C-alpha positions as CSV (number, residue, x, y, z in Angstrom):
1,X,105.1,103.0,115.3
2,X,104.3,104.8,112.0
3,X,106.3,107.2,109.9
4,X,106.4,110.8,111.2
5,X,103.5,113.0,110.0
6,X,106.0,114.9,108.0
7,X,108.1,112.8,105.6
8,X,110.7,113.9,103.2
9,X,109.9,113.1,99.5
10,X,112.9,113.5,97.4
11,X,112.3,111.2,94.5
12,X,110.5,114.1,92.6
13,X,113.3,116.4,93.5
14,X,111.2,119.1,95.1
15,X,113.1,119.2,98.4
16,X,109.8,120.0,100.2
17,X,108.2,118.5,103.3
18,X,105.2,116.4,102.6
19,X,102.5,114.6,104.6
20,X,101.6,110.9,104.3
21,X,98.0,110.2,103.4
22,X,96.5,106.6,103.3
23,X,93.0,105.5,102.6
24,X,91.5,102.1,101.7
25,X,94.7,100.6,100.2
26,X,96.2,103.7,98.6
27,X,99.1,105.8,100.0
28,X,100.7,108.9,98.8
29,X,102.4,112.0,100.1
30,X,101.0,115.5,99.6
31,X,102.3,119.0,100.4
32,X,101.5,120.1,103.9
33,X,99.5,123.0,102.5
34,X,97.0,120.6,100.9
35,X,94.0,119.0,102.5
36,X,92.6,115.6,101.7
37,X,88.8,115.3,101.2
38,X,87.2,111.9,101.1
39,X,84.7,111.7,98.2
40,X,84.1,107.9,98.4
41,X,85.5,104.6,99.6
42,X,88.0,104.8,96.8
43,X,88.0,108.4,95.8
44,X,90.2,111.2,97.3
45,X,90.2,114.9,96.3
46,X,93.1,117.1,97.3
47,X,92.7,120.8,97.9
48,X,94.8,123.9,98.6
49,X,93.0,126.9,100.3
50,X,89.7,125.1,99.5
51,X,90.6,124.9,95.7
52,X,90.7,121.4,94.3
53,X,94.1,120.5,92.8
54,X,94.0,116.8,92.2
55,X,91.6,113.8,92.5
56,X,92.6,110.1,92.6
57,X,90.2,107.2,92.2
58,X,91.0,103.5,92.2
59,X,89.5,100.0,92.0
60,X,90.6,96.4,92.3
61,X,90.1,94.9,88.8
62,X,87.6,92.0,89.0
63,X,88.8,90.7,85.7
64,X,92.4,90.9,84.4
65,X,91.8,90.2,80.8
66,X,93.1,92.7,78.1
67,X,89.5,93.2,76.8
68,X,88.3,94.3,80.2
69,X,91.2,96.6,80.8
70,X,90.7,98.1,77.3
71,X,87.1,98.8,78.1
72,X,88.2,100.6,81.3
73,X,90.7,102.6,79.3
74,X,88.1,103.6,76.7
75,X,85.7,104.8,79.4
76,X,88.4,107.0,81.0
77,X,89.7,108.3,77.6
78,X,86.2,109.5,76.8
79,X,86.3,111.8,79.9
80,X,89.9,112.9,79.7
81,X,90.8,113.7,76.0
82,X,93.6,112.4,73.8
83,X,96.5,110.1,74.8
84,X,99.9,111.7,75.4
85,X,102.6,109.9,73.3
86,X,105.0,108.1,75.5
87,X,107.9,110.0,74.1
88,X,106.6,113.4,75.4
89,X,105.3,112.2,78.8
90,X,106.6,114.5,81.5
91,X,109.8,113.2,82.9
92,X,108.5,113.4,86.4
93,X,105.6,111.0,85.6
94,X,108.0,108.5,84.0
95,X,108.8,107.5,87.6
96,X,105.4,105.9,87.8
97,X,106.7,103.1,85.5
98,X,108.8,102.0,88.5
99,X,105.6,100.8,90.3
100,X,103.0,100.3,87.6
101,X,103.0,98.1,84.5
102,X,100.8,100.5,82.6
103,X,101.0,104.3,82.6
104,X,98.8,106.2,80.1
105,X,98.3,109.9,80.4
106,X,95.8,112.2,78.6
107,X,95.8,115.8,77.5
108,X,93.4,118.6,76.7
109,X,93.2,120.0,73.2
110,X,95.5,122.8,74.4
111,X,98.1,120.2,75.2
112,X,97.9,120.5,79.0
113,X,98.0,117.3,81.0
114,X,94.5,116.3,82.1
115,X,95.0,113.1,83.9
116,X,96.2,109.5,83.6
117,X,95.6,105.8,84.4
118,X,98.0,103.3,86.0
119,X,97.8,99.6,86.6
120,X,99.6,97.8,89.3
121,X,100.9,94.3,88.2
122,X,101.0,92.9,91.7
123,X,97.6,93.7,93.2
124,X,95.7,94.5,89.9
125,X,94.7,98.0,91.3
126,X,93.7,100.5,88.6
127,X,94.5,104.0,89.6
128,X,92.9,107.0,87.9
129,X,94.1,110.5,88.5
130,X,92.8,113.8,87.2
131,X,94.2,117.3,87.5
132,X,91.7,119.8,88.7
133,X,93.9,123.0,88.6
134,X,95.1,124.7,85.4
135,X,97.8,126.6,87.2
136,X,101.2,125.6,85.7
137,X,102.9,126.7,88.9
138,X,101.3,123.8,90.8
139,X,102.5,121.1,88.4
140,X,105.5,120.4,90.5
141,X,103.6,119.6,93.6
142,X,101.1,117.5,91.6
143,X,103.8,115.5,90.0
144,X,105.6,115.0,93.3
145,X,102.5,113.7,94.9
146,X,101.6,111.4,92.0
147,X,105.0,109.7,92.0
148,X,104.6,108.6,95.6
149,X,101.4,106.6,95.0
150,X,101.6,102.9,96.2
151,X,98.8,100.4,96.4
152,X,99.7,97.0,97.8
153,X,100.8,96.4,101.4
154,X,100.7,92.7,102.3
155,X,100.7,92.7,106.0
156,X,98.3,95.7,106.9
157,X,96.3,98.5,105.5
158,X,97.0,102.0,106.9
159,X,94.2,104.5,107.3
160,X,95.8,108.0,107.8
161,X,93.8,111.1,107.0
162,X,92.7,114.3,108.7
163,X,94.4,113.9,112.2
164,X,94.2,110.2,112.9
165,X,96.2,107.1,111.9
166,X,95.0,103.5,112.1
167,X,96.7,100.3,110.9
168,X,94.6,97.1,110.4
169,X,95.2,93.6,109.0
170,X,94.3,93.4,105.4
171,X,91.3,91.1,106.3
172,X,89.4,94.2,107.6
173,X,87.1,95.7,104.9
174,X,85.7,99.2,105.2
175,X,81.9,99.2,105.6
176,X,81.0,102.8,106.4
177,X,82.4,106.1,107.6
178,X,81.4,109.5,109.0
179,X,83.4,112.7,109.0
180,X,81.6,115.3,111.0
181,X,82.4,118.4,113.1
182,X,84.3,116.9,116.1
183,X,83.4,113.3,115.2
184,X,85.1,110.8,112.9
185,X,83.6,107.3,112.8
186,X,84.8,104.3,110.7
187,X,83.4,100.8,110.7
188,X,85.0,97.6,109.3
189,X,84.3,93.9,109.0
190,X,86.6,90.9,109.1
191,X,84.7,87.7,108.8
192,X,82.5,87.4,111.9
193,X,84.3,90.4,113.6
194,X,82.8,93.9,113.4
195,X,85.0,96.9,114.3
196,X,84.0,100.5,114.9
197,X,86.5,103.3,115.7
198,X,85.6,106.9,116.8
199,X,87.6,110.0,117.3
200,X,86.0,112.8,119.3
201,X,87.2,116.3,120.0
202,X,87.7,118.6,121.7
203,X,87.9,116.2,124.6
204,X,88.0,118.7,127.4
205,X,84.7,120.2,126.3
206,X,83.0,116.9,126.0
207,X,84.3,115.6,129.4
208,X,83.1,118.9,131.0
209,X,79.6,117.8,130.0
210,X,79.7,114.1,130.4
211,X,81.8,111.7,132.4
212,X,84.1,109.3,130.4
213,X,82.1,106.3,131.3
214,X,78.8,107.8,129.9
215,X,80.5,108.8,126.7
216,X,81.9,105.2,126.5
217,X,78.5,103.7,127.0
218,X,77.0,105.8,124.3
219,X,79.7,105.0,121.7
220,X,79.8,101.3,122.5
221,X,76.1,101.1,122.0
222,X,75.3,99.1,125.2
223,X,75.3,100.0,128.9
224,X,75.8,96.3,130.1
225,X,79.6,96.0,129.8
226,X,81.9,94.9,132.6
227,X,84.0,98.0,133.1
228,X,87.7,98.5,134.1
229,X,88.5,102.1,134.8
230,X,92.1,103.2,134.0
231,X,94.5,105.2,136.0
232,X,93.6,108.8,136.5
233,X,90.2,108.2,134.8
234,X,91.8,108.8,131.4
235,X,90.8,105.4,129.9
236,X,88.1,102.8,130.3
237,X,87.8,99.2,129.0
238,X,84.7,97.2,128.8
239,X,83.7,93.6,127.7
240,X,80.7,91.4,127.4
241,X,81.1,87.6,127.6
242,X,77.6,86.3,128.1
243,X,76.4,82.8,129.2
244,X,74.9,80.5,126.5
245,X,71.2,81.5,127.4
246,X,72.3,85.2,127.1
247,X,74.1,84.5,123.8
248,X,70.8,83.0,122.4
249,X,69.0,86.2,123.6
250,X,71.3,88.5,121.9
251,X,71.2,86.5,118.7
252,X,67.5,86.7,118.6
253,X,67.8,90.4,118.9
254,X,70.3,90.2,116.1
255,X,73.0,91.5,118.2
256,X,76.5,90.1,118.4
257,X,76.9,88.7,121.9
258,X,80.6,89.2,122.5
259,X,81.9,92.8,122.9
260,X,85.3,94.2,123.7
261,X,85.8,98.0,123.8
262,X,88.1,100.7,125.0
263,X,88.0,104.5,125.2
264,X,91.0,106.7,126.1
265,X,91.8,110.3,126.4
266,X,94.7,111.6,124.3
267,X,95.5,114.5,126.5
268,X,98.3,115.8,124.3
269,X,96.0,116.2,121.3
270,X,92.8,116.8,123.3
271,X,91.0,113.9,121.6
272,X,89.0,110.8,122.8
273,X,89.6,107.7,120.8
274,X,87.3,104.6,121.0
275,X,87.6,101.1,119.6
276,X,84.6,98.7,119.8
277,X,84.8,95.1,118.6
278,X,81.8,92.8,118.5
279,X,81.5,89.2,117.4
280,X,79.5,86.0,117.6
281,X,82.5,84.3,119.2
282,X,84.7,85.2,122.1
283,X,87.2,88.1,121.3
284,X,90.8,87.7,122.5
285,X,91.8,90.7,124.6
286,X,95.1,90.8,122.6
287,X,93.1,91.7,119.5
288,X,91.6,94.8,121.1
289,X,95.0,95.8,122.5
290,X,96.7,95.5,119.2
291,X,94.2,97.6,117.4
292,X,94.3,100.2,120.1
293,X,98.1,100.4,120.0
294,X,97.9,101.2,116.3
295,X,95.3,103.9,116.5
296,X,96.6,107.4,117.3
297,X,96.2,111.1,116.6
298,X,98.8,112.6,114.2
299,X,98.7,116.4,114.0
300,X,99.7,118.2,110.8
301,X,103.0,120.0,111.3
302,X,104.3,123.1,109.6
303,X,107.0,122.9,107.0
304,X,110.5,123.6,108.3
């Protein structure tokens, strides 16, 4: 369904195994020894042994005029230092020009690379990166990761971070997220449709305290769903399709009347996954099944 959690990145010539990360429209591959930390809806920080190595921020340009772009460049240059002349740009970073129409890098007074800015000509995404480590030995990994950045995917957006992977149509917009101990929760909107996904772990500990149905009722936010229990009690689906008087009642309470939800136990990875959809209109069952089929746990593997 998705690329393996370990992907070979050869374009930078490192010959190392890397792990695919995807968050809110950006994808890149990082060394397996790195961890990705979410610092905002469009801001990732990459660490190794809890030491920051690289941060990447991005935004969709609201205006595409040269004047607006120059303003953004000036703001970034004020933080980063002097521009590196194109003729001495590191060869590895030259590969960024294959994907971006603008590539400008900055250096410290000492001459060390500090960061850069890239503009995608297709989706008008402005990508800003900043090196957070001064260790020259790490530059190869940093260059390798930067040259894998991509930012426009026309059919779907992939969310792949920590230990989960979720693919959604581009119409879904991230509204909120929570990353806590044993709980990951993301919420999205697509027109009238509201989507919430949850990952819980360890599943065996939670199920020893509460039955699957009770956990499902808590995560779905309502106890009045019509339930269908799956085989071996490892999954449960629920839906609410109220009558017109009931629809009016829920709307008066500012609740979306129609709900479709599912929880299932990933026994291999010891996780509980939940998808909850709510809307003012009936929700096709196929919509829920498609999203569930593209929501999975992907464990980090060790390099070969």
